[in-house]
C-alpha positions as protocol buffer text, in pm:
chain_id: "A"
residue {
  index: 1
  type: UNK
  ca { x: 1 y: 0 z: 4 }
}
residue {
  index: 2
  type: UNK
  ca { x: 105 y: 357 z: -55 }
}
residue {
  index: 3
  type: UNK
  ca { x: 180 y: 612 z: 214 }
}
residue {
  index: 4
  type: UNK
  ca { x: -52 y: 872 z: 66 }
}
residue {
  index: 5
  type: UNK
  ca { x: -422 y: 868 z: 171 }
}
residue {
  index: 6
  type: UNK
  ca { x: -590 y: 645 z: -87 }
}
residue {
  index: 7
  type: UNK
  ca { x: -926 y: 529 z: -200 }
}
residue {
  index: 8
  type: UNK
  ca { x: -897 y: 171 z: -325 }
}
residue {
  index: 9
  type: UNK
  ca { x: -1147 y: 8 z: -564 }
}
residue {
  index: 10
  type: UNK
  ca { x: -1112 y: -363 z: -492 }
}
residue {
  index: 11
  type: UNK
  ca { x: -1264 y: -637 z: -711 }
}
residue {
  index: 12
  type: UNK
  ca { x: -1401 y: -942 z: -539 }
}
residue {
  index: 13
  type: UNK
  ca { x: -1483 y: -1286 z: -678 }
}
residue {
  index: 14
  type: UNK
  ca { x: -1793 y: -1328 z: -891 }
}
residue {
  index: 15
  type: UNK
  ca { x: -1844 y: -1685 z: -766 }
}
residue {
  index: 16
  type: UNK
  ca { x: -1533 y: -1867 z: -686 }
}
residue {
  index: 17
  type: UNK
  ca { x: -1354 y: -1737 z: -377 }
}
residue {
  index: 18
  type: UNK
  ca { x: -1019 y: -1855 z: -507 }
}
residue {
  index: 19
  type: UNK
  ca { x: -1034 y: -1589 z: -770 }
}
residue {
  index: 20
  type: UNK
  ca { x: -952 y: -1309 z: -522 }
}
residue {
  index: 21
  type: UNK
  ca { x: -599 y: -1170 z: -568 }
}
residue {
  index: 22
  type: UNK
  ca { x: -329 y: -1164 z: -307 }
}
residue {
  index: 23
  type: UNK
  ca { x: -308 y: -782 z: -345 }
}
residue {
  index: 24
  type: UNK
  ca { x: -679 y: -747 z: -282 }
}
residue {
  index: 25
  type: UNK
  ca { x: -643 y: -940 z: 48 }
}
residue {
  index: 26
  type: UNK
  ca { x: -356 y: -726 z: 152 }
}
residue {
  index: 27
  type: UNK
  ca { x: -545 y: -404 z: 85 }
}
residue {
  index: 28
  type: UNK
  ca { x: -859 y: -523 z: 262 }
}
residue {
  index: 29
  type: UNK
  ca { x: -654 y: -614 z: 568 }
}
residue {
  index: 30
  type: UNK
  ca { x: -456 y: -291 z: 581 }
}
residue {
  index: 31
  type: UNK
  ca { x: -713 y: -20 z: 500 }
}
residue {
  index: 32
  type: UNK
  ca { x: -889 y: 162 z: 783 }
}
residue {
  index: 33
  type: UNK
  ca { x: -1243 y: 111 z: 652 }
}
residue {
  index: 34
  type: UNK
  ca { x: -1425 y: -92 z: 388 }
}
residue {
  index: 35
  type: UNK
  ca { x: -1734 y: 35 z: 205 }
}
residue {
  index: 36
  type: UNK
  ca { x: -1945 y: -261 z: 96 }
}
residue {
  index: 37
  type: UNK
  ca { x: -2252 y: -289 z: -122 }
}
residue {
  index: 38
  type: UNK
  ca { x: -2398 y: -546 z: 120 }
}
residue {
  index: 39
  type: UNK
  ca { x: -2224 y: -585 z: 451 }
}
residue {
  index: 40
  type: UNK
  ca { x: -2387 y: -921 z: 527 }
}
residue {
  index: 41
  type: UNK
  ca { x: -2272 y: -1065 z: 193 }
}
residue {
  index: 42
  type: UNK
  ca { x: -1924 y: -916 z: 217 }
}
residue {
  index: 43
  type: UNK
  ca { x: -1900 y: -1018 z: 582 }
}
residue {
  index: 44
  type: UNK
  ca { x: -1889 y: -1383 z: 473 }
}
residue {
  index: 45
  type: UNK
  ca { x: -1605 y: -1301 z: 234 }
}
residue {
  index: 46
  type: UNK
  ca { x: -1402 y: -1114 z: 496 }
}
residue {
  index: 47
  type: UNK
  ca { x: -1464 y: -1391 z: 758 }
}
residue {
  index: 48
  type: UNK
  ca { x: -1344 y: -1658 z: 507 }
}
residue {
  index: 49
  type: UNK
  ca { x: -1014 y: -1480 z: 466 }
}
residue {
  index: 50
  type: UNK
  ca { x: -988 y: -1374 z: 838 }
}
residue {
  index: 51
  type: UNK
  ca { x: -1015 y: -1004 z: 767 }
}
residue {
  index: 52
  type: UNK
  ca { x: -1135 y: -795 z: 1061 }
}
residue {
  index: 53
  type: UNK
  ca { x: -1132 y: -447 z: 904 }
}
residue {
  index: 54
  type: UNK
  ca { x: -1434 y: -236 z: 997 }
}
residue {
  index: 55
  type: UNK
  ca { x: -1705 y: -227 z: 729 }
}
residue {
  index: 56
  type: UNK
  ca { x: -1989 y: 7 z: 646 }
}
residue {
  index: 57
  type: UNK
  ca { x: -2264 y: -10 z: 381 }
}
residue {
  index: 58
  type: UNK
  ca { x: -2223 y: 169 z: 50 }
}
residue {
  index: 59
  type: UNK
  ca { x: -2497 y: 105 z: -209 }
}
residue {
  index: 60
  type: UNK
  ca { x: -2699 y: 291 z: -467 }
}
residue {
  index: 61
  type: UNK
  ca { x: -2958 y: 414 z: -210 }
}
residue {
  index: 62
  type: UNK
  ca { x: -2701 y: 585 z: 15 }
}
residue {
  index: 63
  type: UNK
  ca { x: -2401 y: 651 z: -208 }
}
residue {
  index: 64
  type: UNK
  ca { x: -2441 y: 1030 z: -210 }
}
residue {
  index: 65
  type: UNK
  ca { x: -2439 y: 1053 z: 168 }
}
residue {
  index: 66
  type: UNK
  ca { x: -2175 y: 790 z: 208 }
}
residue {
  index: 67
  type: UNK
  ca { x: -1948 y: 957 z: -45 }
}
residue {
  index: 68
  type: UNK
  ca { x: -1935 y: 1265 z: 183 }
}
residue {
  index: 69
  type: UNK
  ca { x: -1868 y: 1044 z: 483 }
}
residue {
  index: 70
  type: UNK
  ca { x: -1577 y: 870 z: 303 }
}
residue {
  index: 71
  type: UNK
  ca { x: -1434 y: 1212 z: 201 }
}
residue {
  index: 72
  type: UNK
  ca { x: -1425 y: 1310 z: 572 }
}
residue {
  index: 73
  type: UNK
  ca { x: -1240 y: 989 z: 650 }
}
residue {
  index: 74
  type: UNK
  ca { x: -989 y: 1048 z: 368 }
}
residue {
  index: 75
  type: UNK
  ca { x: -940 y: 1405 z: 495 }
}
residue {
  index: 76
  type: UNK
  ca { x: -859 y: 1258 z: 832 }
}
residue {
  index: 77
  type: UNK
  ca { x: -582 y: 1044 z: 674 }
}
residue {
  index: 78
  type: UNK
  ca { x: -781 y: 717 z: 661 }
}
residue {
  index: 79
  type: UNK
  ca { x: -741 y: 477 z: 372 }
}
residue {
  index: 80
  type: UNK
  ca { x: -1064 y: 326 z: 237 }
}
residue {
  index: 81
  type: UNK
  ca { x: -1149 y: 28 z: 19 }
}
residue {
  index: 82
  type: UNK
  ca { x: -1472 y: 0 z: -179 }
}
residue {
  index: 83
  type: UNK
  ca { x: -1607 y: -349 z: -265 }
}
residue {
  index: 84
  type: UNK
  ca { x: -1927 y: -474 z: -427 }
}
residue {
  index: 85
  type: UNK
  ca { x: -2114 y: -802 z: -389 }
}
residue {
  index: 86
  type: UNK
  ca { x: -1919 y: -941 z: -676 }
}
residue {
  index: 87
  type: UNK
  ca { x: -1680 y: -818 z: -942 }
}
residue {
  index: 88
  type: UNK
  ca { x: -1537 y: -467 z: -981 }
}
residue {
  index: 89
  type: UNK
  ca { x: -1713 y: -169 z: -812 }
}
residue {
  index: 90
  type: UNK
  ca { x: -1813 y: 87 z: -1071 }
}
residue {
  index: 91
  type: UNK
  ca { x: -1908 y: -172 z: -1334 }
}
residue {
  index: 92
  type: UNK
  ca { x: -2286 y: -183 z: -1289 }
}
residue {
  index: 93
  type: UNK
  ca { x: -2230 y: -136 z: -920 }
}
residue {
  index: 94
  type: UNK
  ca { x: -2176 y: 168 z: -690 }
}
residue {
  index: 95
  type: UNK
  ca { x: -1832 y: 349 z: -694 }
}
residue {
  index: 96
  type: UNK
  ca { x: -1858 y: 611 z: -966 }
}
residue {
  index: 97
  type: UNK
  ca { x: -1969 y: 891 z: -735 }
}
residue {
  index: 98
  type: UNK
  ca { x: -1705 y: 845 z: -469 }
}
residue {
  index: 99
  type: UNK
  ca { x: -1429 y: 803 z: -731 }
}
residue {
  index: 100
  type: UNK
  ca { x: -1529 y: 1131 z: -894 }
}
residue {
  index: 101
  type: UNK
  ca { x: -1546 y: 1319 z: -564 }
}
residue {
  index: 102
  type: UNK
  ca { x: -1219 y: 1177 z: -439 }
}
residue {
  index: 103
  type: UNK
  ca { x: -1042 y: 1276 z: -761 }
}
residue {
  index: 104
  type: UNK
  ca { x: -1192 y: 1628 z: -736 }
}
residue {
  index: 105
  type: UNK
  ca { x: -1050 y: 1662 z: -380 }
}
residue {
  index: 106
  type: UNK
  ca { x: -709 y: 1548 z: -495 }
}
residue {
  index: 107
  type: UNK
  ca { x: -694 y: 1209 z: -321 }
}
residue {
  index: 108
  type: UNK
  ca { x: -515 y: 913 z: -473 }
}
residue {
  index: 109
  type: UNK
  ca { x: -754 y: 660 z: -631 }
}
residue {
  index: 110
  type: UNK
  ca { x: -633 y: 311 z: -720 }
}
residue {
  index: 111
  type: UNK
  ca { x: -835 y: 31 z: -885 }
}
residue {
  index: 112
  type: UNK
  ca { x: -696 y: -312 z: -846 }
}
residue {
  index: 113
  type: UNK
  ca { x: -719 y: -549 z: -1137 }
}
residue {
  index: 114
  type: UNK
  ca { x: -946 y: -847 z: -1074 }
}
residue {
  index: 115
  type: UNK
  ca { x: -1275 y: -1022 z: -1131 }
}
residue {
  index: 116
  type: UNK
  ca { x: -1554 y: -881 z: -1360 }
}
residue {
  index: 117
  type: UNK
  ca { x: -1816 y: -1094 z: -1526 }
}
residue {
  index: 118
  type: UNK
  ca { x: -1818 y: -950 z: -1877 }
}
residue {
  index: 119
  type: UNK
  ca { x: -1450 y: -1027 z: -1970 }
}
residue {
  index: 120
  type: UNK
  ca { x: -1468 y: -1408 z: -1933 }
}
residue {
  index: 121
  type: UNK
  ca { x: -1819 y: -1401 z: -2089 }
}
residue {
  index: 122
  type: UNK
  ca { x: -1678 y: -1218 z: -2396 }
}
residue {
  index: 123
  type: UNK
  ca { x: -1371 y: -1439 z: -2434 }
}
residue {
  index: 124
  type: UNK
  ca { x: -1570 y: -1767 z: -2418 }
}
residue {
  index: 125
  type: UNK
  ca { x: -1863 y: -1638 z: -2626 }
}
residue {
  index: 126
  type: UNK
  ca { x: -1706 y: -1735 z: -2961 }
}
residue {
  index: 127
  type: UNK
  ca { x: -1792 y: -1388 z: -3095 }
}
residue {
  index: 128
  type: UNK
  ca { x: -1544 y: -1113 z: -3187 }
}
residue {
  index: 129
  type: UNK
  ca { x: -1343 y: -996 z: -2891 }
}
residue {
  index: 130
  type: UNK
  ca { x: -1102 y: -744 z: -3049 }
}
residue {
  index: 131
  type: UNK
  ca { x: -1357 y: -460 z: -3045 }
}
residue {
  index: 132
  type: UNK
  ca { x: -1641 y: -459 z: -2794 }
}
residue {
  index: 133
  type: UNK
  ca { x: -1876 y: -221 z: -2610 }
}
residue {
  index: 134
  type: UNK
  ca { x: -1987 y: -294 z: -2260 }
}
residue {
  index: 135
  type: UNK
  ca { x: -2349 y: -165 z: -2219 }
}
residue {
  index: 136
  type: UNK
  ca { x: -2451 y: -336 z: -1888 }
}
residue {
  index: 137
  type: UNK
  ca { x: -2813 y: -327 z: -1784 }
}
residue {
  index: 138
  type: UNK
  ca { x: -3068 y: -154 z: -2010 }
}
residue {
  index: 139
  type: UNK
  ca { x: -3242 y: 153 z: -1868 }
}
residue {
  index: 140
  type: UNK
  ca { x: -3576 y: 87 z: -1701 }
}
residue {
  index: 141
  type: UNK
  ca { x: -3777 y: 332 z: -1905 }
}
residue {
  index: 142
  type: UNK
  ca { x: -3891 y: 220 z: -2248 }
}
residue {
  index: 143
  type: UNK
  ca { x: -3810 y: 543 z: -2421 }
}
residue {
  index: 144
  type: UNK
  ca { x: -3452 y: 530 z: -2285 }
}
residue {
  index: 145
  type: UNK
  ca { x: -3425 y: 170 z: -2393 }
}
residue {
  index: 146
  type: UNK
  ca { x: -3530 y: 257 z: -2743 }
}
residue {
  index: 147
  type: UNK
  ca { x: -3294 y: 550 z: -2765 }
}
residue {
  index: 148
  type: UNK
  ca { x: -2995 y: 343 z: -2649 }
}
residue {
  index: 149
  type: UNK
  ca { x: -3072 y: 41 z: -2871 }
}
residue {
  index: 150
  type: UNK
  ca { x: -3131 y: 257 z: -3176 }
}
residue {
  index: 151
  type: UNK
  ca { x: -2792 y: 416 z: -3121 }
}
residue {
  index: 152
  type: UNK
  ca { x: -2632 y: 71 z: -3109 }
}
residue {
  index: 153
  type: UNK
  ca { x: -2802 y: -72 z: -3420 }
}
residue {
  index: 154
  type: UNK
  ca { x: -2504 y: 5 z: -3654 }
}
residue {
  index: 155
  type: UNK
  ca { x: -2233 y: -56 z: -3393 }
}
residue {
  index: 156
  type: UNK
  ca { x: -1997 y: -322 z: -3534 }
}
residue {
  index: 157
  type: UNK
  ca { x: -1827 y: -394 z: -3208 }
}
residue {
  index: 158
  type: UNK
  ca { x: -1950 y: -690 z: -3003 }
}
residue {
  index: 159
  type: UNK
  ca { x: -2209 y: -575 z: -2743 }
}
residue {
  index: 160
  type: UNK
  ca { x: -2216 y: -691 z: -2387 }
}
residue {
  index: 161
  type: UNK
  ca { x: -2520 y: -668 z: -2156 }
}
residue {
  index: 162
  type: UNK
  ca { x: -2619 y: -774 z: -1806 }
}
residue {
  index: 163
  type: UNK
  ca { x: -2965 y: -896 z: -1715 }
}
residue {
  index: 164
  type: UNK
  ca { x: -3152 y: -1063 z: -1428 }
}
residue {
  index: 165
  type: UNK
  ca { x: -3303 y: -1411 z: -1480 }
}
residue {
  index: 166
  type: UNK
  ca { x: -3667 y: -1303 z: -1429 }
}
residue {
  index: 167
  type: UNK
  ca { x: -3630 y: -1045 z: -1719 }
}
residue {
  index: 168
  type: UNK
  ca { x: -3413 y: -1242 z: -1956 }
}
residue {
  index: 169
  type: UNK
  ca { x: -3675 y: -1343 z: -2215 }
}
residue {
  index: 170
  type: UNK
  ca { x: -3823 y: -997 z: -2225 }
}
residue {
  index: 171
  type: UNK
  ca { x: -3474 y: -862 z: -2273 }
}
residue {
  index: 172
  type: UNK
  ca { x: -3400 y: -1103 z: -2562 }
}
residue {
  index: 173
  type: UNK
  ca { x: -3722 y: -1002 z: -2736 }
}
residue {
  index: 174
  type: UNK
  ca { x: -3630 y: -628 z: -2713 }
}
residue {
  index: 175
  type: UNK
  ca { x: -3282 y: -698 z: -2842 }
}
residue {
  index: 176
  type: UNK
  ca { x: -3417 y: -889 z: -3142 }
}
residue {
  index: 177
  type: UNK
  ca { x: -3672 y: -612 z: -3214 }
}
residue {
  index: 178
  type: UNK
  ca { x: -3403 y: -349 z: -3240 }
}
residue {
  index: 179
  type: UNK
  ca { x: -3090 y: -536 z: -3345 }
}
residue {
  index: 180
  type: UNK
  ca { x: -3227 y: -823 z: -3547 }
}
residue {
  index: 181
  type: UNK
  ca { x: -3175 y: -1198 z: -3527 }
}
residue {
  index: 182
  type: UNK
  ca { x: -2810 y: -1193 z: -3439 }
}
residue {
  index: 183
  type: UNK
  ca { x: -2575 y: -1448 z: -3290 }
}
residue {
  index: 184
  type: UNK
  ca { x: -2554 y: -1430 z: -2913 }
}
residue {
  index: 185
  type: UNK
  ca { x: -2390 y: -1609 z: -2626 }
}
residue {
  index: 186
  type: UNK
  ca { x: -2565 y: -1618 z: -2281 }
}
residue {
  index: 187
  type: UNK
  ca { x: -2341 y: -1696 z: -1987 }
}
residue {
  index: 188
  type: UNK
  ca { x: -2470 y: -1773 z: -1638 }
}
residue {
  index: 189
  type: UNK
  ca { x: -2316 y: -1867 z: -1301 }
}
residue {
  index: 190
  type: UNK
  ca { x: -1966 y: -1776 z: -1425 }
}
residue {
  index: 191
  type: UNK
  ca { x: -1682 y: -1933 z: -1223 }
}
residue {
  index: 192
  type: UNK
  ca { x: -1934 y: -2133 z: -1022 }
}
residue {
  index: 193
  type: UNK
  ca { x: -2003 y: -2509 z: -1017 }
}
residue {
  index: 194
  type: UNK
  ca { x: -2296 y: -2478 z: -1268 }
}
residue {
  index: 195
  type: UNK
  ca { x: -2133 y: -2232 z: -1508 }
}
residue {
  index: 196
  type: UNK
  ca { x: -2314 y: -2256 z: -1844 }
}
residue {
  index: 197
  type: UNK
  ca { x: -2274 y: -2077 z: -2176 }
}
residue {
  index: 198
  type: UNK
  ca { x: -2555 y: -2100 z: -2437 }
}
residue {
  index: 199
  type: UNK
  ca { x: -2480 y: -2003 z: -2795 }
}
residue {
  index: 200
  type: UNK
  ca { x: -2706 y: -1952 z: -3092 }
}
residue {
  index: 201
  type: UNK
  ca { x: -2928 y: -1707 z: -3272 }
}
residue {
  index: 202
  type: UNK
  ca { x: -3169 y: -1486 z: -3086 }
}
residue {
  index: 203
  type: UNK
  ca { x: -3475 y: -1647 z: -3237 }
}
residue {
  index: 204
  type: UNK
  ca { x: -3355 y: -1989 z: -3119 }
}
residue {
  index: 205
  type: UNK
  ca { x: -3370 y: -1868 z: -2762 }
}
residue {
  index: 206
  type: UNK
  ca { x: -3711 y: -1703 z: -2809 }
}
residue {
  index: 207
  type: UNK
  ca { x: -3850 y: -2022 z: -2969 }
}
residue {
  index: 208
  type: UNK
  ca { x: -3710 y: -2217 z: -2671 }
}
residue {
  index: 209
  type: UNK
  ca { x: -3493 y: -2437 z: -2912 }
}
residue {
  index: 210
  type: UNK
  ca { x: -3224 y: -2329 z: -2670 }
}
residue {
  index: 211
  type: UNK
  ca { x: -3378 y: -2330 z: -2318 }
}
residue {
  index: 212
  type: UNK
  ca { x: -3223 y: -2127 z: -2041 }
}
residue {
  index: 213
  type: UNK
  ca { x: -3204 y: -2233 z: -1674 }
}
residue {
  index: 214
  type: UNK
  ca { x: -3342 y: -1917 z: -1513 }
}
residue {
  index: 215
  type: UNK
  ca { x: -3101 y: -1893 z: -1218 }
}
residue {
  index: 216
  type: UNK
  ca { x: -2807 y: -1669 z: -1148 }
}
residue {
  index: 217
  type: UNK
  ca { x: -2702 y: -1344 z: -1311 }
}
residue {
  index: 218
  type: UNK
  ca { x: -2678 y: -1337 z: -1694 }
}
residue {
  index: 219
  type: UNK
  ca { x: -2411 y: -1189 z: -1923 }
}
residue {
  index: 220
  type: UNK
  ca { x: -2536 y: -1157 z: -2277 }
}
residue {
  index: 221
  type: UNK
  ca { x: -2286 y: -1111 z: -2556 }
}
residue {
  index: 222
  type: UNK
  ca { x: -2428 y: -996 z: -2893 }
}
residue {
  index: 223
  type: UNK
  ca { x: -2252 y: -988 z: -3227 }
}
residue {
  index: 224
  type: UNK
  ca { x: -2197 y: -648 z: -3376 }
}
residue {
  index: 225
  type: UNK
  ca { x: -2365 y: -511 z: -3687 }
}
residue {
  index: 226
  type: UNK
  ca { x: -2239 y: -648 z: -4020 }
}
residue {
  index: 227
  type: UNK
  ca { x: -2131 y: -405 z: -4290 }
}
residue {
  index: 228
  type: UNK
  ca { x: -2425 y: -508 z: -4510 }
}
residue {
  index: 229
  type: UNK
  ca { x: -2661 y: -377 z: -4238 }
}
residue {
  index: 230
  type: UNK
  ca { x: -2528 y: -24 z: -4292 }
}
residue {
  index: 231
  type: UNK
  ca { x: -2725 y: 109 z: -4598 }
}
residue {
  index: 232
  type: UNK
  ca { x: -2582 y: 341 z: -4858 }
}
residue {
  index: 233
  type: UNK
  ca { x: -2849 y: 593 z: -4753 }
}
residue {
  index: 234
  type: UNK
  ca { x: -2719 y: 586 z: -4395 }
}
residue {
  index: 235
  type: UNK
  ca { x: -2364 y: 628 z: -4509 }
}
residue {
  index: 236
  type: UNK
  ca { x: -2461 y: 931 z: -4731 }
}
residue {
  index: 237
  type: UNK
  ca { x: -2647 y: 1084 z: -4435 }
}
residue {
  index: 238
  type: UNK
  ca { x: -2337 y: 1057 z: -4216 }
}
residue {
  index: 239
  type: UNK
  ca { x: -2112 y: 1196 z: -4491 }
}
residue {
  index: 240
  type: UNK
  ca { x: -2345 y: 1494 z: -4529 }
}
residue {
  index: 241
  type: UNK
  ca { x: -2351 y: 1547 z: -4157 }
}
residue {
  index: 242
  type: UNK
  ca { x: -1966 y: 1554 z: -4140 }
}
residue {
  index: 243
  type: UNK
  ca { x: -1947 y: 1792 z: -4442 }
}
residue {
  index: 244
  type: UNK
  ca { x: -2201 y: 2025 z: -4275 }
}
residue {
  index: 245
  type: UNK
  ca { x: -1979 y: 2027 z: -3964 }
}
residue {
  index: 246
  type: UNK
  ca { x: -1692 y: 2161 z: -4172 }
}
residue {
  index: 247
  type: UNK
  ca { x: -1494 y: 1847 z: -4266 }
}
residue {
  index: 248
  type: UNK
  ca { x: -1343 y: 1810 z: -4608 }
}
residue {
  index: 249
  type: UNK
  ca { x: -1481 y: 1532 z: -4820 }
}
residue {
  index: 250
  type: UNK
  ca { x: -1155 y: 1336 z: -4768 }
}
residue {
  index: 251
  type: UNK
  ca { x: -1181 y: 1374 z: -4383 }
}
residue {
  index: 252
  type: UNK
  ca { x: -1555 y: 1287 z: -4391 }
}
residue {
  index: 253
  type: UNK
  ca { x: -1483 y: 964 z: -4583 }
}
residue {
  index: 254
  type: UNK
  ca { x: -1207 y: 874 z: -4339 }
}
residue {
  index: 255
  type: UNK
  ca { x: -1430 y: 944 z: -4041 }
}
residue {
  index: 256
  type: UNK
  ca { x: -1719 y: 726 z: -4165 }
}
residue {
  index: 257
  type: UNK
  ca { x: -1482 y: 450 z: -4274 }
}
residue {
  index: 258
  type: UNK
  ca { x: -1326 y: 433 z: -3925 }
}
residue {
  index: 259
  type: UNK
  ca { x: -1647 y: 487 z: -3734 }
}
residue {
  index: 260
  type: UNK
  ca { x: -1822 y: 182 z: -3888 }
}
residue {
  index: 261
  type: UNK
  ca { x: -1522 y: -14 z: -3998 }
}
residue {
  index: 262
  type: UNK
  ca { x: -1648 y: -46 z: -4354 }
}
residue {
  index: 263
  type: UNK
  ca { x: -1464 y: -56 z: -4688 }
}
residue {
  index: 264
  type: UNK
  ca { x: -1306 y: 277 z: -4779 }
}
residue {
  index: 265
  type: UNK
  ca { x: -1373 y: 232 z: -5146 }
}
residue {
  index: 266
  type: UNK
  ca { x: -1747 y: 192 z: -5078 }
}
residue {
  index: 267
  type: UNK
  ca { x: -1765 y: 515 z: -4878 }
}
residue {
  index: 268
  type: UNK
  ca { x: -1547 y: 702 z: -5133 }
}
residue {
  index: 269
  type: UNK
  ca { x: -1763 y: 603 z: -5427 }
}
residue {
  index: 270
  type: UNK
  ca { x: -2074 y: 714 z: -5231 }
}
residue {
  index: 271
  type: UNK
  ca { x: -1896 y: 1040 z: -5154 }
}
residue {
  index: 272
  type: UNK
  ca { x: -1862 y: 1114 z: -5523 }
}
residue {
  index: 273
  type: UNK
  ca { x: -2238 y: 1156 z: -5542 }
}
residue {
  index: 274
  type: UNK
  ca { x: -2225 y: 1451 z: -5304 }
}
C-alpha cells in the first residue's frame, strides 16, 4: 500500500472465492475502513479470509451521503477500500460517485485488477473480442431503452449486456426487435459449479430451441452489426452530416470508414455523389 491517503477500488470474486488476488487481500486487511455494497454478503467473504477491518454499507440508495462520509475519513488520513457484492465496483455497481469526488478533492484513487463478469463471458462467447462495447443493464424506461438500442443498431463492435433471470426473455425480445436475429452467447453462473454458456441465434432462444435455466445473473454477448446492415443511404447521411460540420470530403470519408469499420472504397464512391 502507498503512504498517501488512498481510496482503493477492490474487485471481489464473482463466484469462486479462489479468484480473489493476493493484493486485494492485503489491501482489505490494511485499510482503515471498507465500504461494501451489502455488509452481510461481504461479511462472509471477509470472515473466510480472516479479515477484521471495519465495514460500512455503501450502495445505490445511500451512495451520495456515504461519499461525503468517506471524504471526511480520507481528509482525516484514513485509507478506504470499496467493494461490491461481486466483481469490480463501478461496473454496474456503486463506486462512480465516490471516485469522482475523491479525484476532485485530490486524493489518490487506485483500482486493483481483478474479477469482472463481462470479460470471461466475452472471451468464451465465440464472438469477436477485438472490439467490444460494454453496455450493462438496459435503462428501466422504455423510451430510454429505445434510444440506447437505436444508437447501437449500426455498432460493429460486439455488445455486452447484463440482465437478471426473471427479465431475460423480455430482454432478448427487445434486443431482437431493435438489433435483429443476431448470434448471441448467454453466460450464467460464471466461475461457479454450474457455469453454463448457451450459444445460438436470438430467435432460437425465443423459440425455446435453446432453453435457459433461469437462475443466477446473466451476461449476454451480442455480435456487432455487419457491414451489409449499414445502408448506402445511412452512409450518405453521415457523410453529409460531417461535411456540414466543416470537414473536407476526404476527412468525412475517413471518419465514416473508421467509425463503422467499412470498406473505404465503398464510402469514397458514395462520396462522389455529393
